[in-house]
FIMARLO-639248 format. One record per residue (C-alpha): residue number from 1; residue in three letters; x negated, y negated, z. Coordinates in nm, 3 decimals. Layout:
BEGIN
+-----+------+---------+---------+---------+
| seq | type |      px |      py |      pz |
+-----+------+---------+---------+---------+
| NUM |  ALA |       X |       Y |       Z |
...
+-----+------+---------+---------+---------+
//
This chain:
BEGIN
+-----+------+---------+---------+---------+
| seq | type |      px |      py |      pz |
+-----+------+---------+---------+---------+
|   1 |  UNK | -10.868 | -19.175 |  18.280 |
|   2 |  UNK | -10.931 | -19.368 |  17.959 |
|   3 |  UNK | -10.749 | -19.685 |  17.851 |
|   4 |  UNK | -10.373 | -19.650 |  17.795 |
|   5 |  UNK | -10.256 | -19.645 |  17.435 |
|   6 |  UNK |  -9.929 | -19.730 |  17.264 |
|   7 |  UNK |  -9.760 | -19.451 |  17.071 |
|   8 |  UNK |  -9.842 | -19.626 |  16.744 |
|   9 |  UNK | -10.210 | -19.648 |  16.843 |
|  10 |  UNK | -10.216 | -19.276 |  16.914 |
|  11 |  UNK | -10.070 | -19.213 |  16.568 |
|  12 |  UNK | -10.325 | -19.440 |  16.399 |
|  13 |  UNK | -10.622 | -19.285 |  16.578 |
|  14 |  UNK | -10.501 | -18.932 |  16.503 |
|  15 |  UNK | -10.431 | -19.021 |  16.139 |
|  16 |  UNK | -10.062 | -18.922 |  16.143 |
|  17 |  UNK |  -9.728 | -19.104 |  16.128 |
|  18 |  UNK |  -9.562 | -19.242 |  16.443 |
|  19 |  UNK |  -9.264 | -19.016 |  16.369 |
|  20 |  UNK |  -9.480 | -18.704 |  16.417 |
|  21 |  UNK |  -9.610 | -18.838 |  16.749 |
|  22 |  UNK |  -9.255 | -18.916 |  16.857 |
|  23 |  UNK |  -9.148 | -18.561 |  16.770 |
|  24 |  UNK |  -9.436 | -18.427 |  16.978 |
|  25 |  UNK |  -9.337 | -18.650 |  17.269 |
|  26 |  UNK |  -8.982 | -18.517 |  17.249 |
|  27 |  UNK |  -9.123 | -18.166 |  17.294 |
|  28 |  UNK |  -9.316 | -18.274 |  17.604 |
|  29 |  UNK |  -9.656 | -18.180 |  17.467 |
|  30 |  UNK |  -9.830 | -18.482 |  17.622 |
|  31 |  UNK |  -9.739 | -18.366 |  17.976 |
|  32 |  UNK |  -9.715 | -18.729 |  18.086 |
|  33 |  UNK |  -9.504 | -19.042 |  18.041 |
|  34 |  UNK |  -9.533 | -19.233 |  17.715 |
|  35 |  UNK |  -9.671 | -19.527 |  17.914 |
|  36 |  UNK |  -9.971 | -19.309 |  18.006 |
|  37 |  UNK | -10.084 | -19.196 |  17.661 |
|  38 |  UNK | -10.463 | -19.208 |  17.615 |
|  39 |  UNK | -10.754 | -19.060 |  17.416 |
|  40 |  UNK | -10.662 | -18.711 |  17.536 |
|  41 |  UNK | -10.319 | -18.765 |  17.383 |
|  42 |  UNK | -10.487 | -18.845 |  17.050 |
|  43 |  UNK | -10.667 | -18.513 |  17.062 |
|  44 |  UNK | -10.341 | -18.332 |  17.138 |
|  45 |  UNK | -10.190 | -18.486 |  16.826 |
|  46 |  UNK | -10.494 | -18.389 |  16.618 |
|  47 |  UNK | -10.480 | -18.027 |  16.735 |
|  48 |  UNK | -10.103 | -17.988 |  16.705 |
|  49 |  UNK | -10.103 | -18.143 |  16.357 |
|  50 |  UNK | -10.336 | -17.864 |  16.248 |
|  51 |  UNK | -10.109 | -17.608 |  16.421 |
|  52 |  UNK |  -9.808 | -17.744 |  16.231 |
|  53 |  UNK | -10.002 | -17.728 |  15.903 |
|  54 |  UNK | -10.084 | -17.366 |  15.988 |
|  55 |  UNK |  -9.711 | -17.289 |  16.010 |
|  56 |  UNK |  -9.667 | -17.288 |  16.390 |
|  57 |  UNK |  -9.336 | -17.463 |  16.477 |
|  58 |  UNK |  -9.375 | -17.764 |  16.704 |
|  59 |  UNK |  -9.062 | -17.659 |  16.891 |
|  60 |  UNK |  -9.219 | -17.323 |  16.975 |
|  61 |  UNK |  -9.530 | -17.493 |  17.115 |
|  62 |  UNK |  -9.314 | -17.722 |  17.326 |
|  63 |  UNK |  -9.116 | -17.427 |  17.462 |
|  64 |  UNK |  -9.437 | -17.244 |  17.554 |
|  65 |  UNK |  -9.559 | -17.549 |  17.744 |
|  66 |  UNK |  -9.226 | -17.588 |  17.926 |
|  67 |  UNK |  -9.245 | -17.223 |  18.032 |
|  68 |  UNK |  -9.596 | -17.277 |  18.166 |
|  69 |  UNK |  -9.761 | -17.020 |  17.939 |
|  70 |  UNK |  -9.957 | -17.288 |  17.751 |
|  71 |  UNK | -10.134 | -17.608 |  17.857 |
|  72 |  UNK | -10.346 | -17.854 |  17.661 |
|  73 |  UNK | -10.501 | -18.024 |  17.964 |
|  74 |  UNK | -10.844 | -17.906 |  17.854 |
|  75 |  UNK | -10.831 | -18.170 |  17.579 |
|  76 |  UNK | -10.854 | -18.439 |  17.848 |
|  77 |  UNK | -11.210 | -18.332 |  17.928 |
|  78 |  UNK | -11.477 | -18.580 |  17.826 |
|  79 |  UNK | -11.667 | -18.336 |  17.609 |
|  80 |  UNK | -11.376 | -18.334 |  17.362 |
|  81 |  UNK | -11.440 | -18.704 |  17.304 |
|  82 |  UNK | -11.682 | -18.596 |  17.028 |
|  83 |  UNK | -11.375 | -18.536 |  16.811 |
|  84 |  UNK | -11.363 | -18.839 |  16.583 |
|  85 |  UNK | -11.062 | -19.070 |  16.578 |
|  86 |  UNK | -10.953 | -19.271 |  16.275 |
|  87 |  UNK | -11.071 | -19.630 |  16.231 |
|  88 |  UNK | -10.874 | -19.933 |  16.114 |
|  89 |  UNK | -11.101 | -19.986 |  15.812 |
|  90 |  UNK | -11.046 | -19.789 |  15.491 |
|  91 |  UNK | -11.287 | -19.570 |  15.301 |
|  92 |  UNK | -11.303 | -19.835 |  15.031 |
|  93 |  UNK | -11.413 | -20.087 |  15.297 |
|  94 |  UNK | -11.682 | -19.851 |  15.428 |
|  95 |  UNK | -11.819 | -19.770 |  15.083 |
|  96 |  UNK | -11.839 | -20.140 |  14.995 |
|  97 |  UNK | -12.006 | -20.220 |  15.329 |
|  98 |  UNK | -12.282 | -19.965 |  15.259 |
|  99 |  UNK | -12.310 | -20.048 |  14.887 |
| 100 |  UNK | -12.227 | -19.693 |  14.777 |
| 101 |  UNK | -12.026 | -19.634 |  14.457 |
| 102 |  UNK | -11.704 | -19.466 |  14.559 |
| 103 |  UNK | -11.748 | -19.169 |  14.325 |
| 104 |  UNK | -12.090 | -19.104 |  14.482 |
| 105 |  UNK | -11.938 | -19.121 |  14.830 |
| 106 |  UNK | -11.678 | -18.863 |  14.726 |
| 107 |  UNK | -11.954 | -18.640 |  14.591 |
| 108 |  UNK | -12.140 | -18.676 |  14.922 |
| 109 |  UNK | -11.840 | -18.544 |  15.114 |
| 110 |  UNK | -11.782 | -18.261 |  14.871 |
| 111 |  UNK | -12.153 | -18.164 |  14.909 |
| 112 |  UNK | -12.120 | -18.142 |  15.288 |
| 113 |  UNK | -11.807 | -17.930 |  15.249 |
| 114 |  UNK | -11.545 | -18.186 |  15.350 |
| 115 |  UNK | -11.247 | -18.297 |  15.143 |
| 116 |  UNK | -11.349 | -18.601 |  14.936 |
| 117 |  UNK | -11.177 | -18.911 |  15.082 |
| 118 |  UNK | -10.943 | -19.144 |  14.894 |
| 119 |  UNK | -11.003 | -19.522 |  14.896 |
| 120 |  UNK | -10.693 | -19.610 |  15.101 |
| 121 |  UNK | -10.752 | -19.344 |  15.368 |
| 122 |  UNK | -10.921 | -19.422 |  15.699 |
| 123 |  UNK | -11.259 | -19.277 |  15.805 |
| 124 |  UNK | -11.320 | -19.137 |  16.151 |
| 125 |  UNK | -11.535 | -19.294 |  16.420 |
| 126 |  UNK | -11.817 | -19.046 |  16.348 |
| 127 |  UNK | -11.832 | -19.106 |  15.973 |
| 128 |  UNK | -11.993 | -19.452 |  15.931 |
| 129 |  UNK | -12.326 | -19.302 |  16.048 |
| 130 |  UNK | -12.313 | -19.034 |  15.778 |
| 131 |  UNK | -12.226 | -19.289 |  15.510 |
| 132 |  UNK | -12.492 | -19.532 |  15.637 |
| 133 |  UNK | -12.760 | -19.262 |  15.607 |
| 134 |  UNK | -12.656 | -19.204 |  15.247 |
| 135 |  UNK | -12.670 | -19.576 |  15.181 |
| 136 |  UNK | -13.024 | -19.604 |  15.316 |
| 137 |  UNK | -13.143 | -19.315 |  15.099 |
| 138 |  UNK | -12.977 | -19.444 |  14.782 |
| 139 |  UNK | -13.114 | -19.798 |  14.832 |
| 140 |  UNK | -13.467 | -19.656 |  14.819 |
| 141 |  UNK | -13.399 | -19.555 |  14.459 |
| 142 |  UNK | -13.373 | -19.183 |  14.527 |
| 143 |  UNK | -13.180 | -18.985 |  14.266 |
| 144 |  UNK | -12.828 | -18.925 |  14.407 |
| 145 |  UNK | -12.862 | -18.556 |  14.315 |
| 146 |  UNK | -13.141 | -18.522 |  14.573 |
| 147 |  UNK | -12.914 | -18.674 |  14.838 |
| 148 |  UNK | -12.633 | -18.435 |  14.741 |
| 149 |  UNK | -12.864 | -18.134 |  14.762 |
| 150 |  UNK | -12.981 | -18.240 |  15.107 |
| 151 |  UNK | -12.623 | -18.289 |  15.228 |
| 152 |  UNK | -12.528 | -17.948 |  15.090 |
| 153 |  UNK | -12.805 | -17.787 |  15.297 |
| 154 |  UNK | -12.693 | -17.973 |  15.611 |
| 155 |  UNK | -12.330 | -17.880 |  15.556 |
| 156 |  UNK | -12.389 | -17.512 |  15.490 |
| 157 |  UNK | -12.618 | -17.463 |  15.789 |
| 158 |  UNK | -12.433 | -17.677 |  16.045 |
| 159 |  UNK | -12.110 | -17.499 |  15.948 |
| 160 |  UNK | -12.276 | -17.167 |  16.016 |
| 161 |  UNK | -12.411 | -17.289 |  16.350 |
| 162 |  UNK | -12.073 | -17.427 |  16.462 |
| 163 |  UNK | -11.889 | -17.110 |  16.365 |
| 164 |  UNK | -12.153 | -16.893 |  16.531 |
| 165 |  UNK | -12.125 | -17.092 |  16.856 |
| 166 |  UNK | -11.750 | -17.046 |  16.864 |
| 167 |  UNK | -11.774 | -16.681 |  16.762 |
| 168 |  UNK | -12.027 | -16.604 |  17.034 |
| 169 |  UNK | -11.810 | -16.769 |  17.300 |
| 170 |  UNK | -11.512 | -16.568 |  17.178 |
| 171 |  UNK | -11.701 | -16.236 |  17.172 |
| 172 |  UNK | -11.895 | -16.275 |  17.496 |
| 173 |  UNK | -11.644 | -16.466 |  17.712 |
| 174 |  UNK | -11.290 | -16.466 |  17.573 |
| 175 |  UNK | -11.270 | -16.100 |  17.470 |
| 176 |  UNK | -11.400 | -15.958 |  17.802 |
| 177 |  UNK | -11.163 | -16.191 |  17.991 |
| 178 |  UNK | -10.869 | -16.078 |  17.778 |
| 179 |  UNK | -10.957 | -15.715 |  17.842 |
| 180 |  UNK | -10.957 | -15.797 |  18.214 |
| 181 |  UNK | -10.601 | -15.929 |  18.183 |
| 182 |  UNK | -10.651 | -16.306 |  18.141 |
| 183 |  UNK | -10.366 | -16.499 |  17.978 |
| 184 |  UNK | -10.418 | -16.737 |  17.688 |
| 185 |  UNK | -10.359 | -17.031 |  17.923 |
| 186 |  UNK | -10.630 | -16.901 |  18.154 |
| 187 |  UNK | -10.863 | -16.860 |  17.858 |
| 188 |  UNK | -10.810 | -17.224 |  17.757 |
| 189 |  UNK | -10.879 | -17.340 |  18.112 |
| 190 |  UNK | -11.176 | -17.115 |  18.191 |
| 191 |  UNK | -11.421 | -17.305 |  17.973 |
| 192 |  UNK | -11.377 | -17.634 |  18.155 |
| 193 |  UNK | -11.663 | -17.600 |  18.405 |
| 194 |  UNK | -11.897 | -17.455 |  18.144 |
| 195 |  UNK | -11.801 | -17.722 |  17.891 |
| 196 |  UNK | -11.870 | -18.005 |  18.135 |
| 197 |  UNK | -12.216 | -17.863 |  18.205 |
| 198 |  UNK | -12.328 | -17.755 |  17.857 |
| 199 |  UNK | -12.204 | -18.058 |  17.663 |
| 200 |  UNK | -12.425 | -18.284 |  17.873 |
| 201 |  UNK | -12.734 | -18.112 |  17.732 |
| 202 |  UNK | -12.631 | -17.945 |  17.405 |
| 203 |  UNK | -12.706 | -18.242 |  17.179 |
| 204 |  UNK | -13.052 | -18.288 |  17.327 |
| 205 |  UNK | -13.136 | -17.917 |  17.305 |
| 206 |  UNK | -13.008 | -17.898 |  16.946 |
| 207 |  UNK | -13.224 | -18.193 |  16.846 |
| 208 |  UNK | -13.524 | -18.040 |  17.025 |
| 209 |  UNK | -13.495 | -17.726 |  16.809 |
| 210 |  UNK | -13.443 | -17.933 |  16.494 |
| 211 |  UNK | -13.742 | -18.158 |  16.564 |
| 212 |  UNK | -13.965 | -17.857 |  16.633 |
| 213 |  UNK | -13.861 | -17.704 |  16.301 |
| 214 |  UNK | -13.904 | -18.042 |  16.134 |
| 215 |  UNK | -14.254 | -18.079 |  16.278 |
| 216 |  UNK | -14.350 | -17.741 |  16.134 |
| 217 |  UNK | -14.211 | -17.828 |  15.790 |
| 218 |  UNK | -14.372 | -18.174 |  15.784 |
| 219 |  UNK | -14.704 | -18.032 |  15.905 |
| 220 |  UNK | -14.707 | -17.777 |  15.622 |
| 221 |  UNK | -14.631 | -18.049 |  15.368 |
| 222 |  UNK | -14.900 | -18.280 |  15.505 |
| 223 |  UNK | -15.159 | -18.001 |  15.499 |
| 224 |  UNK | -15.077 | -17.941 |  15.133 |
| 225 |  UNK | -15.119 | -18.311 |  15.048 |
| 226 |  UNK | -15.447 | -18.328 |  15.241 |
| 227 |  UNK | -15.572 | -18.016 |  15.064 |
| 228 |  UNK | -15.480 | -18.157 |  14.721 |
| 229 |  UNK | -15.655 | -18.485 |  14.802 |
| 230 |  UNK | -15.976 | -18.292 |  14.873 |
| 231 |  UNK | -15.934 | -18.095 |  14.551 |
| 232 |  UNK | -15.883 | -18.413 |  14.346 |
| 233 |  UNK | -16.199 | -18.563 |  14.499 |
| 234 |  UNK | -16.400 | -18.256 |  14.398 |
| 235 |  UNK | -16.476 | -18.174 |  14.761 |
| 236 |  UNK | -16.279 | -17.853 |  14.794 |
| 237 |  UNK | -16.157 | -17.558 |  14.586 |
| 238 |  UNK | -15.804 | -17.461 |  14.679 |
| 239 |  UNK | -15.768 | -17.083 |  14.716 |
| 240 |  UNK | -15.480 | -16.915 |  14.539 |
| 241 |  UNK | -15.215 | -16.814 |  14.793 |
| 242 |  UNK | -14.937 | -16.622 |  14.623 |
| 243 |  UNK | -14.641 | -16.542 |  14.845 |
| 244 |  UNK | -14.604 | -16.196 |  14.992 |
| 245 |  UNK | -14.230 | -16.124 |  14.984 |
| 246 |  UNK | -14.062 | -15.834 |  15.160 |
| 247 |  UNK | -13.705 | -15.707 |  15.177 |
| 248 |  UNK | -13.594 | -15.482 |  15.459 |
| 249 |  UNK | -13.265 | -15.294 |  15.462 |
| 250 |  UNK | -13.108 | -15.055 |  15.711 |
| 251 |  UNK | -13.024 | -14.711 |  15.570 |
| 252 |  UNK | -12.659 | -14.614 |  15.616 |
| 253 |  UNK | -12.569 | -14.949 |  15.775 |
| 254 |  UNK | -12.241 | -14.990 |  15.587 |
| 255 |  UNK | -12.117 | -14.639 |  15.663 |
| 256 |  UNK | -12.214 | -14.673 |  16.029 |
| 257 |  UNK | -12.033 | -15.004 |  16.080 |
| 258 |  UNK | -11.724 | -14.876 |  15.898 |
| 259 |  UNK | -11.724 | -14.576 |  16.131 |
| 260 |  UNK | -11.786 | -14.768 |  16.454 |
| 261 |  UNK | -11.624 | -15.105 |  16.378 |
| 262 |  UNK | -11.709 | -15.474 |  16.367 |
| 263 |  UNK | -11.831 | -15.492 |  16.726 |
| 264 |  UNK | -12.102 | -15.239 |  16.650 |
| 265 |  UNK | -12.196 | -15.436 |  16.339 |
| 266 |  UNK | -12.234 | -15.753 |  16.547 |
| 267 |  UNK | -12.450 | -15.575 |  16.807 |
| 268 |  UNK | -12.671 | -15.427 |  16.535 |
| 269 |  UNK | -12.711 | -15.767 |  16.368 |
| 270 |  UNK | -12.820 | -15.924 |  16.698 |
| 271 |  UNK | -13.076 | -15.650 |  16.768 |
| 272 |  UNK | -13.206 | -15.672 |  16.412 |
| 273 |  UNK | -13.246 | -16.050 |  16.429 |
| 274 |  UNK | -13.441 | -16.031 |  16.756 |
| 275 |  UNK | -13.669 | -15.760 |  16.620 |
| 276 |  UNK | -13.752 | -15.926 |  16.289 |
| 277 |  UNK | -13.807 | -16.273 |  16.433 |
| 278 |  UNK | -14.051 | -16.136 |  16.690 |
| 279 |  UNK | -14.234 | -15.917 |  16.439 |
| 280 |  UNK | -14.255 | -16.181 |  16.166 |
| 281 |  UNK | -14.399 | -16.441 |  16.402 |
| 282 |  UNK | -14.655 | -16.191 |  16.537 |
| 283 |  UNK | -14.781 | -16.121 |  16.183 |
| 284 |  UNK | -14.795 | -16.484 |  16.064 |
| 285 |  UNK | -14.475 | -16.463 |  15.863 |
| 286 |  UNK | -14.117 | -16.582 |  15.873 |
| 287 |  UNK | -13.772 | -16.435 |  15.829 |
| 288 |  UNK | -13.639 | -16.639 |  15.538 |
| 289 |  UNK | -13.286 | -16.505 |  15.510 |
| 290 |  UNK | -13.059 | -16.262 |  15.694 |
| 291 |  UNK | -12.844 | -16.051 |  15.462 |
| 292 |  UNK | -12.610 | -15.862 |  15.695 |
| 293 |  UNK | -12.783 | -15.524 |  15.678 |
| 294 |  UNK | -13.126 | -15.661 |  15.596 |
| 295 |  UNK | -13.376 | -15.944 |  15.595 |
| 296 |  UNK | -13.595 | -16.125 |  15.344 |
| 297 |  UNK | -13.946 | -16.199 |  15.478 |
| 298 |  UNK | -14.237 | -16.408 |  15.359 |
| 299 |  UNK | -14.591 | -16.352 |  15.490 |
| 300 |  UNK | -14.903 | -16.563 |  15.446 |
| 301 |  UNK | -15.134 | -16.263 |  15.413 |
| 302 |  UNK | -15.042 | -15.936 |  15.238 |
| 303 |  UNK | -15.220 | -15.703 |  15.483 |
| 304 |  UNK | -15.049 | -15.872 |  15.777 |
| 305 |  UNK | -14.719 | -15.842 |  15.592 |
| 306 |  UNK | -14.761 | -15.468 |  15.539 |
| 307 |  UNK | -14.853 | -15.420 |  15.904 |
| 308 |  UNK | -14.545 | -15.620 |  16.002 |
| 309 |  UNK | -14.325 | -15.409 |  15.776 |
| 310 |  UNK | -14.463 | -15.086 |  15.922 |
| 311 |  UNK | -14.407 | -15.220 |  16.272 |
| 312 |  UNK | -14.045 | -15.311 |  16.196 |
| 313 |  UNK | -13.951 | -14.972 |  16.051 |
| 314 |  UNK | -14.119 | -14.801 |  16.345 |
| 315 |  UNK | -13.912 | -15.002 |  16.593 |
| 316 |  UNK | -13.561 | -14.986 |  16.446 |
| 317 |  UNK | -13.453 | -14.639 |  16.557 |
| 318 |  UNK | -13.588 | -14.673 |  16.917 |
| 319 |  UNK | -13.368 | -14.985 |  16.942 |
| 320 |  UNK | -13.061 | -14.789 |  16.832 |
| 321 |  UNK | -13.066 | -14.933 |  16.479 |
| 322 |  UNK | -13.035 | -14.718 |  16.166 |
| 323 |  UNK | -13.367 | -14.630 |  15.999 |
| 324 |  UNK | -13.514 | -14.912 |  15.792 |
| 325 |  UNK | -13.683 | -14.924 |  15.453 |
| 326 |  UNK | -13.892 | -15.204 |  15.301 |
| 327 |  UNK | -14.003 | -15.321 |  14.957 |
| 328 |  UNK | -14.291 | -15.568 |  14.906 |
| 329 |  UNK | -14.440 | -15.760 |  14.614 |
| 330 |  UNK | -14.683 | -16.050 |  14.589 |
| 331 |  UNK | -14.677 | -16.338 |  14.342 |
| 332 |  UNK | -14.550 | -16.687 |  14.266 |
| 333 |  UNK | -14.210 | -16.799 |  14.394 |
| 334 |  UNK | -13.983 | -17.096 |  14.336 |
| 335 |  UNK | -13.887 | -17.284 |  14.654 |
| 336 |  UNK | -13.569 | -17.487 |  14.677 |
| 337 |  UNK | -13.350 | -17.603 |  14.965 |
| 338 |  UNK | -13.520 | -17.377 |  15.218 |
| 339 |  UNK | -13.484 | -17.066 |  15.002 |
| 340 |  UNK | -13.712 | -16.887 |  14.754 |
| 341 |  UNK | -13.635 | -16.744 |  14.412 |
| 342 |  UNK | -13.805 | -16.585 |  14.113 |
| 343 |  UNK | -13.943 | -16.260 |  13.977 |
| 344 |  UNK | -14.152 | -16.190 |  14.289 |
| 345 |  UNK | -13.843 | -16.203 |  14.509 |
| 346 |  UNK | -13.639 | -15.991 |  14.270 |
| 347 |  UNK | -13.907 | -15.723 |  14.239 |
| 348 |  UNK | -13.949 | -15.697 |  14.617 |
| 349 |  UNK | -13.573 | -15.644 |  14.644 |
| 350 |  UNK | -13.580 | -15.375 |  14.375 |
| 351 |  UNK | -13.864 | -15.194 |  14.555 |
| 352 |  UNK | -13.663 | -15.197 |  14.877 |
| 353 |  UNK | -13.380 | -15.026 |  14.693 |
| 354 |  UNK | -13.618 | -14.747 |  14.588 |
| 355 |  UNK | -13.758 | -14.692 |  14.939 |
| 356 |  UNK | -13.624 | -14.410 |  15.152 |
| 357 |  UNK | -13.558 | -14.425 |  15.528 |
| 358 |  UNK | -13.878 | -14.515 |  15.711 |
| 359 |  UNK | -14.069 | -14.607 |  15.395 |
| 360 |  UNK | -14.256 | -14.924 |  15.299 |
| 361 |  UNK | -14.295 | -14.931 |  14.920 |
| 362 |  UNK | -14.525 | -15.188 |  14.760 |
| 363 |  UNK | -14.645 | -15.289 |  14.415 |
| 364 |  UNK | -15.001 | -15.251 |  14.284 |
| 365 |  UNK | -15.048 | -15.627 |  14.337 |
| 366 |  UNK | -14.996 | -15.579 |  14.711 |
| 367 |  UNK | -15.235 | -15.285 |  14.723 |
| 368 |  UNK | -15.505 | -15.484 |  14.544 |
| 369 |  UNK | -15.453 | -15.790 |  14.766 |
| 370 |  UNK | -15.493 | -15.582 |  15.082 |
| 371 |  UNK | -15.847 | -15.491 |  14.976 |
| 372 |  UNK | -15.858 | -15.153 |  15.147 |
| 373 |  UNK | -15.734 | -15.285 |  15.483 |
| 374 |  UNK | -15.424 | -15.062 |  15.461 |
| 375 |  UNK | -15.386 | -14.700 |  15.347 |
| 376 |  UNK | -15.150 | -14.638 |  15.054 |
| 377 |  UNK | -15.026 | -14.325 |  14.876 |
| 378 |  UNK | -14.957 | -14.362 |  14.500 |
| 379 |  UNK | -14.613 | -14.241 |  14.396 |
| 380 |  UNK | -14.632 | -14.299 |  14.021 |
| 381 |  UNK | -14.448 | -14.549 |  13.803 |
| 382 |  UNK | -14.071 | -14.588 |  13.811 |
| 383 |  UNK | -13.821 | -14.787 |  13.609 |
| 384 |  UNK | -13.651 | -15.074 |  13.792 |
| 385 |  UNK | -13.342 | -15.264 |  13.690 |
| 386 |  UNK | -13.428 | -15.587 |  13.511 |
| 387 |  UNK | -13.797 | -15.495 |  13.469 |
| 388 |  UNK | -13.916 | -15.416 |  13.115 |
| 389 |  UNK | -14.204 | -15.179 |  13.200 |
| 390 |  UNK | -14.221 | -14.901 |  13.461 |
| 391 |  UNK | -14.369 | -15.028 |  13.790 |
| 392 |  UNK | -14.637 | -14.826 |  13.977 |
| 393 |  UNK | -14.523 | -14.768 |  14.336 |
| 394 |  UNK | -14.729 | -14.709 |  14.650 |
| 395 |  UNK | -14.619 | -14.606 |  14.997 |
| 396 |  UNK | -14.788 | -14.782 |  15.287 |
| 397 |  UNK | -14.916 | -14.538 |  15.548 |
| 398 |  UNK | -14.905 | -14.617 |  15.919 |
| 399 |  UNK | -15.251 | -14.653 |  16.076 |
| 400 |  UNK | -15.378 | -14.344 |  16.254 |
| 401 |  UNK | -15.347 | -14.366 |  16.628 |
+-----+------+---------+---------+---------+
//
């Protein structure tokens, strides 16, 4: 058990008034004497404050706990200690300590997706590290807009990861247990053993994935700098490497998921993700973005990209997925914050919209870049939205077996 805390200390660490904590104590939500309040009690206050804000009466929660249909003992587990408690210092103190203008600090929090703090409020125990990182970056003379863009990328992607983790646990553990007759109290308690085990390794495994991805990104950047250095010295001629972009969509996906429900949609999305990641890697490409019923790819070589596209559309229906269709174009792209934009991307998307089930449609640029390595059937020129001139289309043909 952690160190005992006074009721006022619990209130301060949870960021609420002592009166709210007293009201919670009167409802018996701490399940212990007031002399035995501790860090787990702080987490109870944090959770129940959110419940109250959501419109759930505190009295109703207390009654449920007295009847034994609800318990918050899971919050005493050590892995919930990652929930940050409030510090004695204020946000104004923290900003001054790190030498960050307060308006910039507020912009940093808005970029991550958090509510911008006010000077007199109190930061949490996990927030000085975030602010310190911003301070280090700004002291190097980096434009604050670059810092804000970076924080926006972190916020958007970590939010997605956190929600996906919780959603997967709910779908794969909670829902089956509920169908088997488990009560909500049993559901809250059932994760204890798993939580104790997984939280001892989850941070390390998350960082291992991140560092592997980081290594790949840094390596690509270093190769580019090395290549440019050789070009500047007159020792090397850099080949032109336009991006080969592809969009794949599933035909009839929306109608199918509306007919069969959200669970089917989730299963299809999982199968699709596994298929495209495996195929893209095999053909020296990457899945850049998942779009619900489709994927945006980028390939290093156009012929490999076409082969990958043909492989994907040939594998969807055997996996129980709706038939797929793909559009591909090759050209320059604009890269920003891990995403790509520009005419090449837009045209590939338009071609995908023209493709029928089981078809890979490509532009003349892709055909020319493949140099005869792939068979194509000309389909004539068509008008595409947002494109001034009709675009000649070609259908990629699967290799003869």
